[in-house]
MIMAR-905770 format. One record per residue (C-alpha): x, y, z; residue number from 1; residue in three letters. Coordinates in steps of 0.2 Angstrom, whole numbers. Each point is the difference from the previous one (the first is absolute). Layout:
<pt u="X" v="Y" w="Z" num="NUM" residuo="ALA"/>
...
//
This chain:
<pt u="189" v="180" w="-21" num="1" residuo="MET"/>
<pt u="-17" v="2" w="5" num="2" residuo="LYS"/>
<pt u="-11" v="-13" w="9" num="3" residuo="LYS"/>
<pt u="-15" v="-5" w="-9" num="4" residuo="LYS"/>
<pt u="-16" v="4" w="10" num="5" residuo="LYS"/>
<pt u="-12" v="-16" w="4" num="6" residuo="ARG"/>
<pt u="-16" v="-3" w="-4" num="7" residuo="LYS"/>
<pt u="-11" v="0" w="18" num="8" residuo="VAL"/>
<pt u="-13" v="-14" w="-6" num="9" residuo="VAL"/>
<pt u="-14" v="-1" w="14" num="10" residuo="LYS"/>
<pt u="-10" v="-16" w="3" num="11" residuo="VAL"/>
<pt u="-19" v="2" w="2" num="12" residuo="THR"/>
<pt u="-14" v="-10" w="7" num="13" residuo="ALA"/>
<pt u="-1" v="-6" w="-19" num="14" residuo="LYS"/>
<pt u="15" v="-6" w="-4" num="15" residuo="ASP"/>
<pt u="0" v="-10" w="16" num="16" residuo="VAL"/>
<pt u="-16" v="-7" w="-5" num="17" residuo="ILE"/>
<pt u="4" v="-4" w="-18" num="18" residuo="LYS"/>
<pt u="18" v="-10" w="8" num="19" residuo="ALA"/>
<pt u="-11" v="-9" w="14" num="20" residuo="MET"/>
<pt u="-12" v="-7" w="-12" num="21" residuo="ARG"/>
<pt u="15" v="-5" w="-13" num="22" residuo="ARG"/>
<pt u="9" v="-8" w="14" num="23" residuo="GLY"/>
<pt u="-15" v="-10" w="4" num="24" residuo="GLY"/>
<pt u="-2" v="-5" w="-17" num="25" residuo="ARG"/>
<pt u="16" v="-6" w="-3" num="26" residuo="GLU"/>
<pt u="0" v="-13" w="17" num="27" residuo="ALA"/>
<pt u="-17" v="-5" w="-6" num="28" residuo="GLU"/>
<pt u="10" v="-5" w="-17" num="29" residuo="GLN"/>
<pt u="13" v="-9" w="10" num="30" residuo="GLU"/>
<pt u="-14" v="-10" w="9" num="31" residuo="LEU"/>
<pt u="-11" v="-4" w="-11" num="32" residuo="LEU"/>
<pt u="8" v="1" w="-16" num="33" residuo="GLY"/>
<pt u="-4" v="9" w="-17" num="34" residuo="PRO"/>
<pt u="-17" v="8" w="-6" num="35" residuo="GLY"/>
<pt u="-16" v="5" w="11" num="36" residuo="PHE"/>
<pt u="-5" v="-12" w="17" num="37" residuo="HIS"/>
<pt u="-18" v="4" w="6" num="38" residuo="SER"/>
<pt u="-2" v="-2" w="18" num="39" residuo="PHE"/>
<pt u="-18" v="3" w="2" num="40" residuo="ASN"/>
<pt u="-7" v="-15" w="-7" num="41" residuo="LYS"/>
<pt u="-17" v="-6" w="3" num="42" residuo="LEU"/>
<pt u="-1" v="-19" w="10" num="43" residuo="HIS"/>
<pt u="-9" v="-11" w="-14" num="44" residuo="GLN"/>
<pt u="-13" v="-11" w="8" num="45" residuo="SER"/>
<pt u="4" v="-17" w="2" num="46" residuo="LYS"/>
<pt u="-17" v="-3" w="-9" num="47" residuo="MET"/>
<pt u="5" v="9" w="-14" num="48" residuo="THR"/>
<pt u="-1" v="-13" w="-17" num="49" residuo="TYR"/>
<pt u="17" v="-2" w="-9" num="50" residuo="THR"/>
<pt u="4" v="-16" w="-12" num="51" residuo="ARG"/>
<pt u="19" v="2" w="4" num="52" residuo="LYS"/>
<pt u="7" v="-16" w="11" num="53" residuo="THR"/>
<pt u="14" v="12" w="8" num="54" residuo="LYS"/>
<pt u="-18" v="7" w="7" num="55" residuo="HIS"/>
<pt u="-7" v="-11" w="8" num="56" residuo="LYS"/>
<pt u="1" v="-5" w="15" num="57" residuo="HIS"/>
<pt u="6" v="-19" w="6" num="58" residuo="LYS"/>
<pt u="-15" v="-1" w="11" num="59" residuo="ASP"/>
<pt u="-13" v="1" w="-13" num="60" residuo="ASP"/>
<pt u="2" v="-18" w="-10" num="61" residuo="ASP"/>
<pt u="-20" v="1" w="1" num="62" residuo="ASP"/>
<pt u="1" v="-1" w="-19" num="63" residuo="ALA"/>
//
């Protein structure tokens, strides 16, 4: 009986980076859930006008 030769697999730097990115994405989805999540949101000024009551501040009862 002959033994089969094992295929030698070389792990390149490109493969390592790819694996790290995939692991990072999976960890992020475990924390935040599926879908896109932005990390660079602009800070909206308190003076920005909106009619929605959920955006109105409690101390803005001037009206």
